[in-house]
N, C-alpha and C positions, 0 to 999 in steps of 0.2 A: 554252672545252675540252667535247671531245665524251665523250659516255661509251662507252667501249668496250662491244660485246655480250657479253653473258656466256657463256661457254665452258661448254658442256655436261660435265659430269665423266665419264670413264669408268667405268664400272659394275664393281664388284668380283664376282668367281666366288660370293662369299657372296649380293650384292645379287640377283645373277641367281639364282641357287638360291630364296632365299625367294621373292623372286617368281613362280618356277614351282611350288612348292609345291603351290597351292591346287589346280592343274590336275595335277600328277602324283597328288594324291590324290583327284580325280574318276575319274583312268583307272584308278588300284589298286582304286577302290570300284567298277567295273564287275559285276566278279565279285557275286552275288548274296548268298552267304557273308560276302564281306569285309563290303558293305555292312552287312550283317544283324548283323555282331559290332562293325563300328563303331559303329552306331547301340545295341546293347547297354552296351558301353562307355561312350558318353556318358549313357545314361541312369542308369548304377550310380554313375559318377561325380557327375552332378548331383544324385543321390541322396542320398549320401553327404554332399554339401556343405551339403544343405538339412539334414540331421540334425546335423549341426556347428554352422551356422547357430541352430538351434533348442537345441541344446544349451550353447552360448554363453550366448546370450539368458536362458535360464533359471538357468543357475549365477550369472549376475551379478546378474540381476534388476530391474536399474536403467536397462537400455536395451532393454526390451523393446519399447516404442513403435519407438524407432528401427529396432531390427531388422526391426520387422516393414513400417515404413515402406520401408525399403532392398530388401527382399523383393518388395514390391508392387511398387516401382520398374523393378526387377530384368526381374521380367516383364513389367509394361508397356510397356517398352524393347523384348524380344524381340517382343513382339505389334505393336508398330511397324516392328519389323526385318523381321517378316515379309512385308510387303504390298511391297516391292522382288523378295523374293526368289520371291514368286507370279506377278509380270510376268514375270518371267525364266525364260525355259524352261530353261537349261543349268545352273542352280545347286538341280536337286532335293536333290543330297547334303546342301547348305547348310540347305536349308529343313528336308529330316527331322530331321538334325542339333540344329537349333535347336529343333524342337519336341520331339523327345527330351529334350532338358536341361530346356526348361519343365516336361514332365510329371513328370520325376525329381526336380527342386526343389521344385515344387509336393504332389507325393508325399513328398516326404521330410519337410516342413515339416508335413502334415496328420498324418501317421503320428507324428512326436513328440508333437504337441498331442493328439491321442486318447490317448496315454500317460498324461498329465495327468489327465484326467478318471477 
């Protein structure tokens, strides 16, 4: 018996829309004010996530080392993901958003850490 060749399935409109979303976001963010507002939103969201992570870890007080390890791993993975984005000239928006997320998360964690002193 011969194996039939796999048929390629037709993409739905939703799949096409999801596949085109990064391109549309890049096109939308060509305006400097839009790009700046998007970066500021990512910075503030990651800052609040850093504060939430520090507050939860501080409240439970049993998972402080685990919470710190998870945060360090997330920041290290973001640094590793930065390499391919640096080599690509078309992903400057992704690189900027990744950097803003790293800065916001780290600043949120540090600010909550200094509150405890």
